[in-house]
Residue, then its C-alpha position, 0 to 999 in steps of 0.5 A: m683872434i682872442s682880444l683882451s678888454l678891460l672891462a668894469t664889473e660889478g663889484s670886482g673891479f676891473g677884469l678881462n673878458f674872454d666873451l669873442l662876440e663882445t670883445n670883438l664888437i668893442n675892438l671893431v668900434i675902436i678900430w673904426g674910431v682910430l681908422f676915421y679920426f686918423g684915417r679921414k685927413f689920409l683918405g680925404k686928401t688922397l680921394s680930394t687928389r685922385r677926384s682931381s687927377i680924374e677931374e683933370a682927365i675927364l677934362d683933357a679927354e673932353r678938349r682932345q675929343q673937341e679937338a679931334q672933331e674939330s680936326l675931322k671937320q677940317q680934314e672933311e672940308n680939305l678933302a671936299q675941296a681936293q675933290s672939287k678942284a679934282k674935278e675942275i682939273v679933270a674938266a680942264a684936261k678934258e677941255n684941253a684935250s679936246k682942244v688939242s685934238e682939233e688943232i692936231l687934226a686941222q694942222a694934219k688937214a693943212d699938212v694934207e693939203k700942202m703935200k697935195a699942193a706940193a705934188d700937184q706942182d711937182v707933177t706939173f713941173q715934171q710934165e712941163k719938164v718932160m714936154r720941154e724935153l719932148r720939144q727939144r728932142i722933136a727939135e733935134l730929130a727935125l733938125q737931124r733929118a732936115e740935115e740929111e734931106l736937105p743936100s739931097r733936095l737942095t739944087p743949086d737954083l733952090q739955093t740961089a732962090l732961098v738966099d735971095k729970099s732971105i736977103a729980101l727978108l732982112g732988107d725989109 
């Protein structure tokens, strides 16, 4: 890049200097000066805005981290409570199952005893029924046999004696 610069020379006045090294240094100083003068406000404002947004982002991130830690702590407490409650429920369920099991066994024993008593009663009733039927049958057979043998054994004298004896018994 070729730059033109006006320099005062000794005796000849103003002229053009075509030396690249000298002119680049002067140009750089001028550009830095212009940038510093005009860019300072713009860069300062931009950097200030950027710094402010970064600080806000950091504060927001710290706040969210704090909230996340609090939420984690709360969830851990909830988990501990839930595990404790689950243990209580399991213990209560085991206890209830044990009680119900004992009640079922007791009820089953009572039912078995009732069934035995009912069976014993039924057997006793059946025995009594059989005995009554047997007595009745024996009485019928005895009466039938007596009716069959009575006419052949009953003589008129014996018949008169029996009637007299029955009348005597009735008279007393």
